[in-house]
BADOMI-776930 format. One record per atom (N, C-alpha, C, O): residue number from 1; x, y, z; residue in one letter. Coordinates in Angstrom, 2 decimals. Example, Ala and Ser with C-alpha at 12.3 -4.5 7.8 and 13.67 -1.06 7.14 Angstrom:
2
+-----+---------+---------+---------+----+
:   i :      xx :      yy :      zz : aa :
+-----+---------+---------+---------+----+
:   1 :   13.19 :   -5.69 :    7.80 :  A :
:   1 :   12.30 :   -4.50 :    7.80 :  A :
:   1 :   13.20 :   -3.30 :    7.80 :  A :
:   1 :   14.24 :   -3.32 :    8.46 :  A :
:   2 :   12.85 :   -2.25 :    7.08 :  S :
:   2 :   13.67 :   -1.06 :    7.14 :  S :
:   2 :   12.90 :    0.03 :    7.87 :  S :
:   2 :   13.41 :    1.14 :    8.04 :  S :
+-----+---------+---------+---------+----+
This chain:
107
+-----+---------+---------+---------+----+
:   i :      xx :      yy :      zz : aa :
+-----+---------+---------+---------+----+
:   1 :   42.30 :  -37.46 :   29.48 :  X :
:   1 :   42.71 :  -36.44 :   30.43 :  X :
:   1 :   43.87 :  -35.65 :   29.84 :  X :
:   1 :   44.69 :  -36.19 :   29.09 :  X :
:   2 :   43.94 :  -34.37 :   30.18 :  X :
:   2 :   44.99 :  -33.49 :   29.69 :  X :
:   2 :   45.61 :  -32.76 :   30.87 :  X :
:   2 :   44.91 :  -32.36 :   31.80 :  X :
:   3 :   46.91 :  -32.58 :   30.82 :  X :
:   3 :   47.63 :  -31.87 :   31.88 :  X :
:   3 :   47.95 :  -30.47 :   31.39 :  X :
:   3 :   48.52 :  -30.31 :   30.30 :  X :
:   4 :   47.60 :  -29.44 :   32.17 :  X :
:   4 :   47.86 :  -28.05 :   31.81 :  X :
:   4 :   48.84 :  -27.43 :   32.78 :  X :
:   4 :   48.69 :  -27.56 :   34.00 :  X :
:   5 :   49.86 :  -26.75 :   32.25 :  X :
:   5 :   50.83 :  -26.00 :   33.04 :  X :
:   5 :   50.88 :  -24.62 :   32.45 :  X :
:   5 :   50.93 :  -24.46 :   31.23 :  X :
:   6 :   50.86 :  -23.59 :   33.30 :  X :
:   6 :   50.88 :  -22.24 :   32.76 :  X :
:   6 :   52.21 :  -21.98 :   32.07 :  X :
:   6 :   53.25 :  -22.47 :   32.50 :  X :
:   7 :   52.16 :  -21.18 :   30.98 :  X :
:   7 :   53.39 :  -20.84 :   30.25 :  X :
:   7 :   54.35 :  -20.07 :   31.14 :  X :
:   7 :   55.56 :  -20.26 :   31.06 :  X :
:   8 :   53.81 :  -19.20 :   32.00 :  X :
:   8 :   54.65 :  -18.41 :   32.89 :  X :
:   8 :   55.47 :  -19.33 :   33.78 :  X :
:   8 :   56.67 :  -19.12 :   33.95 :  X :
:   9 :   54.84 :  -20.34 :   34.35 :  X :
:   9 :   55.54 :  -21.26 :   35.24 :  X :
:   9 :   56.58 :  -22.05 :   34.46 :  X :
:   9 :   57.71 :  -22.23 :   34.94 :  X :
:  10 :   56.22 :  -22.52 :   33.29 :  X :
:  10 :   57.15 :  -23.31 :   32.50 :  X :
:  10 :   58.35 :  -22.48 :   32.05 :  X :
:  10 :   59.47 :  -22.98 :   32.03 :  X :
:  11 :   58.11 :  -21.21 :   31.68 :  X :
:  11 :   59.19 :  -20.34 :   31.20 :  X :
:  11 :   60.15 :  -19.92 :   32.31 :  X :
:  11 :   61.31 :  -19.61 :   32.03 :  X :
:  12 :   59.69 :  -19.90 :   33.53 :  X :
:  12 :   60.52 :  -19.41 :   34.63 :  X :
:  12 :   60.97 :  -20.51 :   35.58 :  X :
:  12 :   61.38 :  -20.23 :   36.71 :  X :
:  13 :   60.89 :  -21.75 :   35.14 :  X :
:  13 :   61.33 :  -22.90 :   35.93 :  X :
:  13 :   60.77 :  -22.88 :   37.34 :  X :
:  13 :   61.44 :  -23.28 :   38.29 :  X :
:  14 :   59.56 :  -22.41 :   37.47 :  X :
:  14 :   58.91 :  -22.38 :   38.78 :  X :
:  14 :   58.24 :  -23.72 :   39.03 :  X :
:  14 :   57.98 :  -24.49 :   38.10 :  X :
:  15 :   57.96 :  -23.97 :   40.27 :  X :
:  15 :   57.19 :  -25.16 :   40.60 :  X :
:  15 :   55.83 :  -24.98 :   39.96 :  X :
:  15 :   55.10 :  -24.02 :   40.25 :  X :
:  16 :   55.50 :  -25.89 :   39.10 :  X :
:  16 :   54.28 :  -25.74 :   38.32 :  X :
:  16 :   53.07 :  -26.27 :   39.07 :  X :
:  16 :   53.09 :  -27.35 :   39.68 :  X :
:  17 :   52.02 :  -25.48 :   39.01 :  X :
:  17 :   50.74 :  -25.96 :   39.52 :  X :
:  17 :   50.03 :  -26.60 :   38.35 :  X :
:  17 :   49.74 :  -25.93 :   37.35 :  X :
:  18 :   49.76 :  -27.87 :   38.46 :  X :
:  18 :   49.16 :  -28.62 :   37.36 :  X :
:  18 :   47.73 :  -29.00 :   37.73 :  X :
:  18 :   47.39 :  -29.17 :   38.90 :  X :
:  19 :   46.94 :  -29.13 :   36.71 :  X :
:  19 :   45.61 :  -29.65 :   36.95 :  X :
:  19 :   45.25 :  -30.57 :   35.79 :  X :
:  19 :   45.61 :  -30.33 :   34.64 :  X :
:  20 :   44.56 :  -31.61 :   36.14 :  X :
:  20 :   44.11 :  -32.57 :   35.14 :  X :
:  20 :   42.69 :  -32.17 :   34.75 :  X :
:  20 :   41.83 :  -31.96 :   35.61 :  X :
:  21 :   42.46 :  -32.09 :   33.46 :  X :
:  21 :   41.17 :  -31.66 :   32.97 :  X :
:  21 :   40.59 :  -32.76 :   32.09 :  X :
:  21 :   41.24 :  -33.24 :   31.16 :  X :
:  22 :   39.39 :  -33.15 :   32.40 :  X :
:  22 :   38.74 :  -34.17 :   31.58 :  X :
:  22 :   38.23 :  -33.52 :   30.30 :  X :
:  22 :   37.94 :  -32.32 :   30.30 :  X :
:  23 :   38.11 :  -34.28 :   29.22 :  X :
:  23 :   37.60 :  -33.70 :   27.97 :  X :
:  23 :   36.25 :  -33.03 :   28.13 :  X :
:  23 :   35.96 :  -32.04 :   27.46 :  X :
:  24 :   35.43 :  -33.54 :   29.00 :  X :
:  24 :   34.09 :  -32.97 :   29.19 :  X :
:  24 :   34.15 :  -31.56 :   29.77 :  X :
:  24 :   33.25 :  -30.77 :   29.52 :  X :
:  25 :   35.20 :  -31.24 :   30.53 :  X :
:  25 :   35.28 :  -29.91 :   31.15 :  X :
:  25 :   36.14 :  -28.94 :   30.36 :  X :
:  25 :   36.38 :  -27.82 :   30.83 :  X :
:  26 :   36.60 :  -29.31 :   29.19 :  X :
:  26 :   37.44 :  -28.42 :   28.38 :  X :
:  26 :   36.74 :  -27.14 :   27.99 :  X :
:  26 :   37.40 :  -26.12 :   27.80 :  X :
:  27 :   35.45 :  -27.16 :   27.88 :  X :
:  27 :   34.72 :  -25.94 :   27.52 :  X :
:  27 :   34.97 :  -24.84 :   28.54 :  X :
:  27 :   34.88 :  -23.66 :   28.21 :  X :
:  28 :   35.30 :  -25.22 :   29.78 :  X :
:  28 :   35.56 :  -24.24 :   30.82 :  X :
:  28 :   36.85 :  -23.47 :   30.60 :  X :
:  28 :   37.01 :  -22.38 :   31.15 :  X :
:  29 :   37.78 :  -24.00 :   29.81 :  X :
:  29 :   39.07 :  -23.35 :   29.64 :  X :
:  29 :   39.22 :  -22.69 :   28.27 :  X :
:  29 :   40.23 :  -22.03 :   28.01 :  X :
:  30 :   38.24 :  -22.86 :   27.40 :  X :
:  30 :   38.30 :  -22.22 :   26.09 :  X :
:  30 :   38.03 :  -20.73 :   26.22 :  X :
:  30 :   37.25 :  -20.32 :   27.08 :  X :
:  31 :   38.65 :  -19.92 :   25.39 :  X :
:  31 :   38.39 :  -18.48 :   25.45 :  X :
:  31 :   36.92 :  -18.20 :   25.16 :  X :
:  31 :   36.33 :  -18.82 :   24.28 :  X :
:  32 :   36.36 :  -17.27 :   25.89 :  X :
:  32 :   34.95 :  -16.94 :   25.70 :  X :
:  32 :   34.76 :  -15.71 :   24.82 :  X :
:  32 :   33.63 :  -15.39 :   24.45 :  X :
:  33 :   35.83 :  -15.03 :   24.50 :  X :
:  33 :   35.73 :  -13.82 :   23.68 :  X :
:  33 :   36.05 :  -14.17 :   22.24 :  X :
:  33 :   37.17 :  -14.59 :   21.93 :  X :
:  34 :   35.08 :  -13.99 :   21.38 :  X :
:  34 :   35.29 :  -14.24 :   19.95 :  X :
:  34 :   35.98 :  -13.03 :   19.33 :  X :
:  34 :   35.94 :  -11.94 :   19.90 :  X :
:  35 :   36.62 :  -13.21 :   18.19 :  X :
:  35 :   37.24 :  -12.05 :   17.53 :  X :
:  35 :   36.23 :  -10.93 :   17.27 :  X :
:  35 :   36.54 :   -9.76 :   17.49 :  X :
:  36 :   35.03 :  -11.26 :   16.82 :  X :
:  36 :   34.02 :  -10.22 :   16.54 :  X :
:  36 :   33.68 :   -9.45 :   17.80 :  X :
:  36 :   33.51 :   -8.23 :   17.76 :  X :
:  37 :   33.57 :  -10.15 :   18.92 :  X :
:  37 :   33.26 :   -9.46 :   20.19 :  X :
:  37 :   34.42 :   -8.56 :   20.60 :  X :
:  37 :   34.21 :   -7.45 :   21.07 :  X :
:  38 :   35.64 :   -9.05 :   20.42 :  X :
:  38 :   36.81 :   -8.25 :   20.76 :  X :
:  38 :   36.88 :   -6.99 :   19.91 :  X :
:  38 :   37.24 :   -5.92 :   20.41 :  X :
:  39 :   36.54 :   -7.10 :   18.62 :  X :
:  39 :   36.52 :   -5.92 :   17.75 :  X :
:  39 :   35.52 :   -4.90 :   18.27 :  X :
:  39 :   35.79 :   -3.70 :   18.27 :  X :
:  40 :   34.35 :   -5.39 :   18.74 :  X :
:  40 :   33.33 :   -4.47 :   19.29 :  X :
:  40 :   33.81 :   -3.82 :   20.58 :  X :
:  40 :   33.56 :   -2.63 :   20.81 :  X :
:  41 :   34.50 :   -4.58 :   21.43 :  X :
:  41 :   35.03 :   -4.03 :   22.69 :  X :
:  41 :   36.03 :   -2.92 :   22.38 :  X :
:  41 :   35.95 :   -1.84 :   22.96 :  X :
:  42 :   36.97 :   -3.19 :   21.48 :  X :
:  42 :   37.96 :   -2.17 :   21.11 :  X :
:  42 :   37.26 :   -0.95 :   20.53 :  X :
:  42 :   37.57 :    0.18 :   20.91 :  X :
:  43 :   36.33 :   -1.17 :   19.63 :  X :
:  43 :   35.63 :   -0.06 :   19.00 :  X :
:  43 :   34.89 :    0.81 :   20.01 :  X :
:  43 :   34.94 :    2.04 :   19.94 :  X :
:  44 :   34.21 :    0.17 :   20.93 :  X :
:  44 :   33.48 :    0.91 :   21.97 :  X :
:  44 :   34.45 :    1.71 :   22.83 :  X :
:  44 :   34.19 :    2.87 :   23.14 :  X :
:  45 :   35.56 :    1.09 :   23.23 :  X :
:  45 :   36.53 :    1.79 :   24.07 :  X :
:  45 :   37.17 :    2.96 :   23.35 :  X :
:  45 :   37.40 :    4.01 :   23.96 :  X :
:  46 :   37.46 :    2.80 :   22.08 :  X :
:  46 :   38.03 :    3.91 :   21.30 :  X :
:  46 :   37.02 :    5.05 :   21.20 :  X :
:  46 :   37.36 :    6.21 :   21.42 :  X :
:  47 :   35.78 :    4.71 :   20.86 :  X :
:  47 :   34.75 :    5.76 :   20.73 :  X :
:  47 :   34.53 :    6.49 :   22.05 :  X :
:  47 :   34.47 :    7.72 :   22.07 :  X :
:  48 :   34.42 :    5.75 :   23.16 :  X :
:  48 :   34.20 :    6.39 :   24.46 :  X :
:  48 :   35.39 :    7.26 :   24.85 :  X :
:  48 :   35.21 :    8.37 :   25.37 :  X :
:  49 :   36.60 :    6.78 :   24.61 :  X :
:  49 :   37.79 :    7.57 :   24.91 :  X :
:  49 :   37.86 :    8.83 :   24.08 :  X :
:  49 :   38.22 :    9.91 :   24.57 :  X :
:  50 :   37.52 :    8.69 :   22.81 :  X :
:  50 :   37.52 :    9.85 :   21.90 :  X :
:  50 :   36.49 :   10.88 :   22.35 :  X :
:  50 :   36.77 :   12.08 :   22.39 :  X :
:  51 :   35.29 :   10.40 :   22.69 :  X :
:  51 :   34.24 :   11.32 :   23.12 :  X :
:  51 :   34.59 :   11.99 :   24.45 :  X :
:  51 :   34.31 :   13.17 :   24.64 :  X :
:  52 :   35.20 :   11.24 :   25.37 :  X :
:  52 :   35.63 :   11.82 :   26.66 :  X :
:  52 :   36.62 :   12.96 :   26.46 :  X :
:  52 :   36.64 :   13.93 :   27.22 :  X :
:  53 :   37.45 :   12.82 :   25.44 :  X :
:  53 :   38.46 :   13.85 :   25.16 :  X :
:  53 :   37.91 :   14.98 :   24.29 :  X :
:  53 :   38.61 :   15.95 :   24.02 :  X :
:  54 :   36.67 :   14.85 :   23.86 :  X :
:  54 :   36.06 :   15.88 :   23.02 :  X :
:  54 :   36.62 :   15.91 :   21.61 :  X :
:  54 :   36.63 :   16.97 :   20.98 :  X :
:  55 :   37.08 :   14.78 :   21.11 :  X :
:  55 :   37.66 :   14.71 :   19.78 :  X :
:  55 :   36.65 :   14.20 :   18.77 :  X :
:  55 :   35.79 :   13.39 :   19.10 :  X :
:  56 :   36.76 :   14.67 :   17.56 :  X :
:  56 :   36.00 :   14.09 :   16.46 :  X :
:  56 :   36.80 :   12.90 :   15.93 :  X :
:  56 :   37.96 :   12.72 :   16.27 :  X :
:  57 :   36.16 :   12.10 :   15.09 :  X :
:  57 :   36.89 :   11.01 :   14.46 :  X :
:  57 :   38.04 :   11.57 :   13.62 :  X :
:  57 :   39.13 :   11.00 :   13.59 :  X :
:  58 :   37.79 :   12.68 :   12.96 :  X :
:  58 :   38.84 :   13.30 :   12.14 :  X :
:  58 :   40.04 :   13.70 :   12.99 :  X :
:  58 :   41.18 :   13.48 :   12.60 :  X :
:  59 :   39.76 :   14.29 :   14.18 :  X :
:  59 :   40.84 :   14.70 :   15.08 :  X :
:  59 :   41.67 :   13.49 :   15.52 :  X :
:  59 :   42.90 :   13.51 :   15.44 :  X :
:  60 :   40.98 :   12.44 :   15.98 :  X :
:  60 :   41.69 :   11.26 :   16.49 :  X :
:  60 :   42.48 :   10.58 :   15.38 :  X :
:  60 :   43.61 :   10.15 :   15.60 :  X :
:  61 :   41.89 :   10.47 :   14.20 :  X :
:  61 :   42.59 :    9.85 :   13.08 :  X :
:  61 :   43.88 :   10.62 :   12.75 :  X :
:  61 :   44.91 :   10.02 :   12.45 :  X :
:  62 :   43.80 :   11.94 :   12.80 :  X :
:  62 :   44.98 :   12.76 :   12.50 :  X :
:  62 :   46.06 :   12.58 :   13.58 :  X :
:  62 :   47.23 :   12.41 :   13.25 :  X :
:  63 :   45.66 :   12.63 :   14.85 :  X :
:  63 :   46.62 :   12.50 :   15.95 :  X :
:  63 :   47.26 :   11.11 :   15.94 :  X :
:  63 :   48.47 :   10.98 :   16.15 :  X :
:  64 :   46.45 :   10.07 :   15.72 :  X :
:  64 :   46.96 :    8.70 :   15.73 :  X :
:  64 :   47.61 :    8.30 :   14.41 :  X :
:  64 :   48.20 :    7.22 :   14.30 :  X :
:  65 :   47.51 :    9.18 :   13.41 :  X :
:  65 :   48.08 :    8.92 :   12.08 :  X :
:  65 :   47.54 :    7.64 :   11.47 :  X :
:  65 :   48.29 :    6.79 :   10.99 :  X :
:  66 :   46.19 :    7.52 :   11.49 :  X :
:  66 :   45.53 :    6.40 :   10.84 :  X :
:  66 :   44.45 :    6.95 :    9.91 :  X :
:  66 :   44.03 :    8.10 :   10.05 :  X :
:  67 :   44.00 :    6.13 :    8.99 :  X :
:  67 :   42.98 :    6.54 :    8.04 :  X :
:  67 :   41.63 :    6.72 :    8.73 :  X :
:  67 :   41.25 :    5.92 :    9.58 :  X :
:  68 :   40.93 :    7.77 :    8.37 :  X :
:  68 :   39.64 :    8.10 :    8.97 :  X :
:  68 :   38.63 :    6.97 :    8.78 :  X :
:  68 :   37.91 :    6.61 :    9.72 :  X :
:  69 :   38.55 :    6.40 :    7.58 :  X :
:  69 :   37.57 :    5.34 :    7.34 :  X :
:  69 :   37.91 :    4.08 :    8.14 :  X :
:  69 :   37.01 :    3.36 :    8.57 :  X :
:  70 :   39.21 :    3.82 :    8.35 :  X :
:  70 :   39.65 :    2.70 :    9.18 :  X :
:  70 :   39.20 :    2.92 :   10.62 :  X :
:  70 :   38.70 :    1.99 :   11.26 :  X :
:  71 :   39.38 :    4.11 :   11.13 :  X :
:  71 :   38.94 :    4.44 :   12.49 :  X :
:  71 :   37.43 :    4.27 :   12.62 :  X :
:  71 :   36.94 :    3.72 :   13.60 :  X :
:  72 :   36.70 :    4.74 :   11.63 :  X :
:  72 :   35.24 :    4.62 :   11.65 :  X :
:  72 :   34.82 :    3.15 :   11.70 :  X :
:  72 :   33.93 :    2.78 :   12.47 :  X :
:  73 :   35.45 :    2.31 :   10.87 :  X :
:  73 :   35.14 :    0.88 :   10.87 :  X :
:  73 :   35.49 :    0.24 :   12.21 :  X :
:  73 :   34.75 :   -0.61 :   12.70 :  X :
:  74 :   36.61 :    0.65 :   12.81 :  X :
:  74 :   37.00 :    0.12 :   14.12 :  X :
:  74 :   35.97 :    0.46 :   15.18 :  X :
:  74 :   35.57 :   -0.40 :   15.96 :  X :
:  75 :   35.54 :    1.71 :   15.21 :  X :
:  75 :   34.57 :    2.13 :   16.21 :  X :
:  75 :   33.25 :    1.37 :   16.09 :  X :
:  75 :   32.53 :    1.21 :   17.07 :  X :
:  76 :   32.95 :    0.91 :   14.88 :  X :
:  76 :   31.73 :    0.12 :   14.68 :  X :
:  76 :   31.97 :   -1.38 :   14.88 :  X :
:  76 :   31.05 :   -2.18 :   14.72 :  X :
:  77 :   33.21 :   -1.75 :   15.23 :  X :
:  77 :   33.53 :   -3.16 :   15.43 :  X :
:  77 :   33.65 :   -3.95 :   14.15 :  X :
:  77 :   33.49 :   -5.17 :   14.15 :  X :
:  78 :   33.94 :   -3.26 :   13.06 :  X :
:  78 :   33.99 :   -3.90 :   11.74 :  X :
:  78 :   35.41 :   -4.06 :   11.21 :  X :
:  78 :   35.60 :   -4.61 :   10.12 :  X :
:  79 :   36.41 :   -3.59 :   11.95 :  X :
:  79 :   37.79 :   -3.68 :   11.48 :  X :
:  79 :   38.64 :   -4.36 :   12.54 :  X :
:  79 :   38.37 :   -4.26 :   13.74 :  X :
:  80 :   39.66 :   -5.04 :   12.08 :  X :
:  80 :   40.59 :   -5.75 :   12.95 :  X :
:  80 :   41.86 :   -4.90 :   13.10 :  X :
:  80 :   42.73 :   -4.93 :   12.23 :  X :
:  81 :   41.96 :   -4.14 :   14.19 :  X :
:  81 :   43.13 :   -3.26 :   14.34 :  X :
:  81 :   44.41 :   -4.04 :   14.62 :  X :
:  81 :   44.40 :   -5.01 :   15.38 :  X :
:  82 :   45.48 :   -3.62 :   14.01 :  X :
:  82 :   46.78 :   -4.25 :   14.26 :  X :
:  82 :   47.31 :   -3.80 :   15.63 :  X :
:  82 :   46.79 :   -2.86 :   16.22 :  X :
:  83 :   48.32 :   -4.47 :   16.10 :  X :
:  83 :   48.95 :   -4.09 :   17.37 :  X :
:  83 :   49.53 :   -2.68 :   17.25 :  X :
:  83 :   49.46 :   -1.89 :   18.20 :  X :
:  84 :   50.08 :   -2.37 :   16.10 :  X :
:  84 :   50.64 :   -1.03 :   15.88 :  X :
:  84 :   49.55 :    0.04 :   16.00 :  X :
:  84 :   49.76 :    1.07 :   16.64 :  X :
:  85 :   48.40 :   -0.20 :   15.40 :  X :
:  85 :   47.30 :    0.76 :   15.44 :  X :
:  85 :   46.75 :    0.87 :   16.87 :  X :
:  85 :   46.44 :    1.97 :   17.32 :  X :
:  86 :   46.63 :   -0.25 :   17.57 :  X :
:  86 :   46.19 :   -0.19 :   18.97 :  X :
:  86 :   47.13 :    0.69 :   19.79 :  X :
:  86 :   46.69 :    1.47 :   20.63 :  X :
:  87 :   48.43 :    0.56 :   19.54 :  X :
:  87 :   49.40 :    1.39 :   20.24 :  X :
:  87 :   49.24 :    2.86 :   19.91 :  X :
:  87 :   49.30 :    3.71 :   20.81 :  X :
:  88 :   49.05 :    3.18 :   18.64 :  X :
:  88 :   48.85 :    4.57 :   18.23 :  X :
:  88 :   47.60 :    5.17 :   18.86 :  X :
:  88 :   47.61 :    6.30 :   19.35 :  X :
:  89 :   46.50 :    4.40 :   18.83 :  X :
:  89 :   45.25 :    4.88 :   19.41 :  X :
:  89 :   45.37 :    5.05 :   20.92 :  X :
:  89 :   44.91 :    6.05 :   21.48 :  X :
:  90 :   45.99 :    4.09 :   21.58 :  X :
:  90 :   46.16 :    4.18 :   23.03 :  X :
:  90 :   46.97 :    5.42 :   23.40 :  X :
:  90 :   46.61 :    6.13 :   24.34 :  X :
:  91 :   48.03 :    5.68 :   22.67 :  X :
:  91 :   48.86 :    6.86 :   22.94 :  X :
:  91 :   48.05 :    8.14 :   22.74 :  X :
:  91 :   48.10 :    9.06 :   23.56 :  X :
:  92 :   47.31 :    8.20 :   21.64 :  X :
:  92 :   46.50 :    9.39 :   21.34 :  X :
:  92 :   45.41 :    9.61 :   22.37 :  X :
:  92 :   45.02 :   10.75 :   22.64 :  X :
:  93 :   44.90 :    8.51 :   22.96 :  X :
:  93 :   43.82 :    8.62 :   23.94 :  X :
:  93 :   44.33 :    8.65 :   25.38 :  X :
:  93 :   43.53 :    8.74 :   26.31 :  X :
:  94 :   45.65 :    8.59 :   25.57 :  X :
:  94 :   46.22 :    8.66 :   26.91 :  X :
:  94 :   45.92 :    7.43 :   27.74 :  X :
:  94 :   45.69 :    7.52 :   28.95 :  X :
:  95 :   45.93 :    6.26 :   27.10 :  X :
:  95 :   45.66 :    5.02 :   27.80 :  X :
:  95 :   46.64 :    3.95 :   27.33 :  X :
:  95 :   47.66 :    4.27 :   26.72 :  X :
:  96 :   46.34 :    2.71 :   27.59 :  X :
:  96 :   47.20 :    1.61 :   27.18 :  X :
:  96 :   46.47 :    0.72 :   26.18 :  X :
:  96 :   45.24 :    0.70 :   26.15 :  X :
:  97 :   47.20 :   -0.01 :   25.36 :  X :
:  97 :   46.54 :   -0.97 :   24.46 :  X :
:  97 :   45.70 :   -1.98 :   25.24 :  X :
:  97 :   44.61 :   -2.37 :   24.80 :  X :
:  98 :   46.19 :   -2.40 :   26.39 :  X :
:  98 :   45.44 :   -3.37 :   27.20 :  X :
:  98 :   44.09 :   -2.81 :   27.62 :  X :
:  98 :   43.10 :   -3.54 :   27.66 :  X :
:  99 :   44.04 :   -1.54 :   27.95 :  X :
:  99 :   42.77 :   -0.93 :   28.35 :  X :
:  99 :   41.78 :   -0.92 :   27.19 :  X :
:  99 :   40.58 :   -1.06 :   27.40 :  X :
: 100 :   42.28 :   -0.75 :   25.98 :  X :
: 100 :   41.39 :   -0.76 :   24.81 :  X :
: 100 :   40.81 :   -2.14 :   24.56 :  X :
: 100 :   39.75 :   -2.27 :   23.95 :  X :
: 101 :   41.50 :   -3.17 :   25.02 :  X :
: 101 :   41.06 :   -4.56 :   24.83 :  X :
: 101 :   40.20 :   -5.08 :   25.96 :  X :
: 101 :   39.71 :   -6.20 :   25.90 :  X :
: 102 :   40.00 :   -4.27 :   26.99 :  X :
: 102 :   39.30 :   -4.73 :   28.19 :  X :
: 102 :   37.87 :   -4.24 :   28.20 :  X :
: 102 :   37.60 :   -3.05 :   28.03 :  X :
: 103 :   36.95 :   -5.17 :   28.40 :  X :
: 103 :   35.54 :   -4.82 :   28.47 :  X :
: 103 :   35.25 :   -4.21 :   29.84 :  X :
: 103 :   35.64 :   -4.76 :   30.87 :  X :
: 104 :   34.57 :   -3.09 :   29.84 :  X :
: 104 :   34.22 :   -2.42 :   31.09 :  X :
: 104 :   33.15 :   -3.22 :   31.83 :  X :
: 104 :   32.26 :   -3.80 :   31.21 :  X :
: 105 :   33.23 :   -3.24 :   33.14 :  X :
: 105 :   32.26 :   -3.94 :   33.95 :  X :
: 105 :   30.91 :   -3.22 :   33.81 :  X :
: 105 :   30.86 :   -1.99 :   33.82 :  X :
: 106 :   29.85 :   -3.98 :   33.69 :  X :
: 106 :   28.52 :   -3.40 :   33.60 :  X :
: 106 :   28.09 :   -3.06 :   32.19 :  X :
: 106 :   26.97 :   -2.60 :   31.98 :  X :
: 107 :   28.95 :   -3.29 :   31.23 :  X :
: 107 :   28.59 :   -3.00 :   29.85 :  X :
: 107 :   28.07 :   -4.23 :   29.19 :  X :
: 107 :   27.70 :   -4.20 :   28.02 :  X :
+-----+---------+---------+---------+----+
């Protein structure tokens, strides 16, 4: 058995809500998003945001100050964008880095 306490609760000295998890149920708490899937989510969100704004890849790369081929690989889910690049893209697209990492419902 394993005891889990949220980091938020532990960091803020709050009364912790604990739960005991058996090894058999651990699969329920493992992240379900693989890095490859996350790359595809980011790429799709960047491409959709770029297209909504009527920008070409060249335009967005220039505004975000990133390499065109890097942007192209990201949009195809083949590149691992850094936090800095996510911030640049989010700013250029008028959104937040968190929105770029979030899969849209129904997709």
